[in-house]
VMD Tcl script that draws the C-alpha trace (Angstrom):
set ca {
  {-15.49 1.73 8.64}
  {-12.48 3.80 7.60}
  {-9.09 2.47 6.48}
  {-6.00 4.52 5.64}
  {-2.89 3.45 3.72}
  {0.27 5.59 3.57}
  {3.86 5.06 2.52}
  {5.49 7.40 5.04}
  {9.05 7.02 3.72}
  {10.41 6.67 7.25}
  {7.98 6.68 10.17}
  {10.31 8.42 12.60}
  {10.83 11.26 10.12}
  {7.10 11.45 9.35}
  {6.29 11.73 13.06}
  {8.25 14.99 12.99}
  {6.18 16.22 10.04}
  {2.65 16.00 11.42}
  {1.88 12.27 11.26}
  {0.02 12.18 14.58}
  {-2.05 15.27 13.72}
  {-3.23 13.56 10.55}
  {-3.74 10.23 12.33}
  {-5.93 11.81 15.00}
  {-7.97 13.74 12.43}
  {-8.78 10.62 10.40}
  {-10.55 8.78 13.23}
  {-9.71 5.60 11.33}
  {-10.33 2.00 12.31}
  {-7.19 0.66 10.63}
  {-4.11 2.59 9.54}
  {-1.66 0.76 7.28}
  {1.88 2.07 6.85}
  {4.57 1.16 4.35}
  {8.30 1.95 4.41}
  {8.55 2.37 8.17}
  {12.36 2.09 8.00}
  {12.76 1.12 11.63}
  {13.39 -1.75 14.03}
  {11.01 -2.52 16.92}
  {13.48 -1.15 19.49}
  {13.82 2.17 17.66}
  {10.31 3.44 18.33}
  {7.75 2.77 21.05}
  {4.58 4.07 19.43}
  {1.77 4.02 21.98}
  {-1.58 5.36 20.79}
  {-4.46 5.16 23.30}
  {-7.22 2.88 22.05}
  {-5.07 1.35 19.30}
  {-2.81 -1.66 18.88}
  {0.38 -1.33 16.85}
  {1.81 -4.20 14.77}
  {5.20 -3.93 13.09}
  {6.98 -6.05 10.49}
  {10.55 -4.81 10.12}
  {13.18 -5.66 7.53}
  {16.32 -7.44 8.68}
  {18.28 -4.57 7.14}
  {18.15 -1.46 9.32}
  {16.60 1.68 7.87}
  {14.93 -0.22 5.02}
  {11.41 -1.16 3.95}
  {9.03 -2.37 6.69}
  {5.28 -2.22 7.27}
  {2.98 -1.49 10.18}
  {-0.71 -1.80 11.03}
  {-2.35 0.36 13.69}
  {-5.89 -0.67 14.57}
  {-8.54 -0.06 17.17}
  {-10.39 -3.23 16.13}
  {-10.30 -5.79 18.93}
  {-11.20 -8.99 17.10}
  {-8.14 -9.33 14.86}
  {-5.58 -12.00 14.05}
  {-2.29 -10.76 12.61}
  {0.30 -12.68 10.60}
  {3.48 -11.50 8.91}
  {4.97 -12.17 5.48}
  {4.24 -14.78 2.81}
  {5.52 -17.71 4.80}
  {8.35 -18.07 2.26}
  {11.78 -17.49 3.75}
  {13.24 -16.11 0.52}
  {10.68 -13.29 0.54}
  {10.19 -12.63 4.24}
  {13.32 -10.71 5.28}
  {12.24 -7.25 4.13}
  {9.12 -6.73 6.27}
  {6.86 -6.21 3.27}
  {3.57 -7.83 4.32}
  {1.21 -7.76 7.30}
  {-2.09 -9.66 7.09}
  {-4.85 -8.64 9.49}
  {-7.89 -10.89 9.72}
  {-11.09 -9.16 10.81}
  {-14.55 -10.72 11.18}
  {-15.80 -9.72 7.70}
  {-12.61 -9.67 5.64}
  {-8.85 -9.99 5.56}
  {-6.62 -6.96 5.06}
  {-3.22 -7.36 3.41}
  {-0.88 -4.39 3.87}
  {1.95 -4.58 1.33}
  {5.06 -2.72 0.25}
  {5.89 -4.26 -3.12}
  {9.61 -4.40 -4.02}
  {10.87 -1.56 -6.19}
  {12.38 -2.71 -9.48}
  {15.07 0.00 -9.05}
  {17.17 1.91 -11.54}
  {18.16 0.10 -14.72}
  {15.59 -2.54 -13.65}
  {18.23 -4.15 -11.43}
  {15.63 -6.01 -9.40}
  {13.10 -6.84 -12.11}
  {13.88 -10.56 -12.06}
  {13.37 -10.73 -8.29}
  {10.24 -8.60 -8.59}
  {8.71 -11.09 -11.04}
  {9.44 -14.01 -8.70}
  {7.96 -12.06 -5.80}
  {4.85 -11.14 -7.80}
  {4.17 -14.77 -8.68}
  {4.19 -15.79 -5.02}
  {2.20 -12.70 -4.03}
  {-0.54 -13.60 -6.51}
  {-0.70 -17.11 -5.09}
  {-0.96 -15.67 -1.57}
  {-3.77 -13.29 -2.52}
  {-5.75 -16.05 -4.21}
  {-5.38 -18.27 -1.16}
  {-6.43 -15.55 1.26}
  {-9.40 -14.64 -0.93}
  {-10.63 -18.21 -1.27}
  {-12.77 -18.31 1.86}
  {-13.10 -14.68 2.97}
  {-13.05 -11.36 1.05}
  {-9.64 -9.72 0.85}
  {-8.61 -6.07 0.84}
  {-5.12 -5.35 -0.46}
  {-3.63 -1.96 0.29}
  {-0.26 -0.30 0.06}
  {2.51 0.90 -2.17}
  {2.41 -1.51 -5.10}
  {5.18 0.29 -7.00}
  {3.41 0.24 -10.35}
  {1.32 2.69 -12.33}
  {-1.15 0.32 -13.95}
  {-2.46 2.39 -16.86}
  {-1.27 5.47 -18.74}
  {-3.76 7.61 -16.82}
  {-1.91 6.68 -13.63}
  {1.23 8.74 -14.33}
  {1.95 12.15 -15.78}
  {4.37 11.15 -18.53}
  {3.62 7.59 -19.67}
  {5.51 7.69 -22.95}
  {8.73 8.99 -21.37}
  {8.52 6.37 -18.60}
  {7.56 3.35 -20.69}
  {10.59 1.25 -19.71}
  {11.30 2.80 -16.32}
  {10.80 1.05 -12.98}
  {7.14 1.16 -12.03}
  {5.88 1.32 -15.60}
  {7.41 -1.66 -17.36}
  {5.20 -4.02 -19.31}
  {6.14 -6.79 -16.87}
  {5.06 -4.88 -13.76}
  {1.85 -3.67 -15.35}
  {1.03 -7.21 -16.46}
  {1.40 -8.42 -12.88}
  {-1.19 -5.88 -11.75}
  {-3.48 -6.96 -14.59}
  {-3.18 -10.60 -13.54}
  {-3.96 -9.70 -9.94}
  {-7.09 -7.80 -10.94}
  {-8.14 -10.60 -13.28}
  {-7.85 -13.03 -10.36}
  {-10.93 -11.44 -8.80}
  {-9.94 -8.03 -7.45}
  {-11.08 -4.48 -8.13}
  {-8.99 -1.30 -8.10}
  {-11.44 0.71 -5.99}
  {-10.32 4.20 -6.96}
  {-10.32 3.48 -10.69}
  {-13.66 1.67 -10.47}
  {-15.26 4.66 -8.76}
  {-13.45 7.32 -10.79}
  {-12.63 5.80 -14.20}
  {-11.48 9.07 -15.78}
  {-10.04 10.93 -12.81}
  {-6.37 11.88 -12.87}
  {-4.87 11.66 -9.38}
  {-1.43 10.74 -8.11}
  {-0.07 9.33 -4.85}
  {3.70 9.72 -5.33}
  {5.90 12.54 -6.58}
  {9.65 12.63 -7.01}
  {11.54 14.98 -4.71}
  {13.36 16.22 -7.82}
  {12.33 19.08 -10.08}
  {9.59 20.44 -7.79}
  {7.43 17.57 -9.05}
  {4.78 17.71 -6.35}
  {4.09 21.42 -6.79}
  {3.78 20.81 -10.54}
  {1.70 17.65 -9.90}
  {4.03 15.51 -12.00}
  {3.25 12.26 -10.24}
  {2.34 8.61 -10.31}
  {-0.56 6.65 -8.79}
  {1.20 3.65 -7.27}
  {-0.66 3.33 -3.93}
  {-3.88 1.34 -4.01}
  {-6.84 -0.19 -2.27}
  {-7.87 -3.35 -4.10}
  {-10.82 -5.42 -2.89}
  {-12.31 -8.78 -3.78}
  {-14.81 -8.24 -6.58}
  {-17.57 -9.65 -4.38}
  {-16.75 -7.07 -1.68}
  {-17.08 -4.04 -3.92}
  {-20.66 -3.44 -2.77}
  {-19.23 -2.59 0.66}
  {-17.04 0.18 -0.73}
  {-18.50 3.62 -0.10}
  {-15.54 5.65 -1.37}
  {-11.81 5.64 -2.08}
  {-10.14 9.01 -1.64}
  {-6.60 10.14 -2.49}
  {-5.34 12.87 -0.14}
  {-2.59 14.82 -1.96}
  {-2.78 17.78 0.44}
  {-1.37 15.65 3.29}
  {2.37 16.24 3.47}
  {5.13 14.47 5.37}
  {6.28 11.98 2.73}
  {6.88 11.77 -1.01}
  {3.67 9.70 -1.06}
  {0.24 10.83 0.09}
  {-2.33 8.77 2.03}
  {-5.24 6.91 0.46}
  {-8.50 6.39 2.38}
  {-11.07 3.64 1.90}
  {-14.51 3.97 3.42}
  {-16.71 0.90 3.84}
  {-20.36 0.54 4.65}
  {-21.38 -1.66 7.56}
  {-21.87 -5.29 6.65}
}
mol new
graphics top color blue
foreach p $ca { graphics top sphere $p radius 0.5 }
foreach p [lrange $ca 0 end-1] q [lrange $ca 1 end] { graphics top cylinder $p $q radius 0.2 }
display resetview
């Protein structure tokens, strides 16, 4: 089974930059998208053999997630079920026979850490949600989690120590999530590998590979034996992020 996660930084724009070519080449079972930046009436995406689910933000042109799947036996829910946190289209939960899949676009703390307080409140509720979903069925969490967990996960850790995405608070939230029974699949498989999933548009950062690894596939610890590989695909263009692929063995 093959799963893809990609922050496309605007799905309509990405469609003009080769999204469908990549989608067709992947032959994936589930494709999770973050930062769709669209309302349901702004795009009618019909892909033969696949079903498309969309969770849009109330604010136009902002945030949003989508799941595209060819799996038939699925149940889809949206958000945390907490009104305060469910107006930005950040979560889609897809229940499959063997596991649940949570596609997430974690709030960005923003410049000068303007949204750090909200981010911490959101993270607390997100951890509770993940624990609940994991309690009776293995859970896969994928998406843009807007944090580089360890120093190996960004090019310039010392210079970014107190910047959004690499604060002690955000990193601690990722640590608590992993300690709650989840495994960072890429880091577990490749403990010493340097690879990034996001590059600033400024300063020719992508060509220089000055990046951050902020897009993840996490799985329940007990599900790790089903993970065949987790692959970061930096050669795929179309966004300031690149896709991440998770391959699972059959159960």
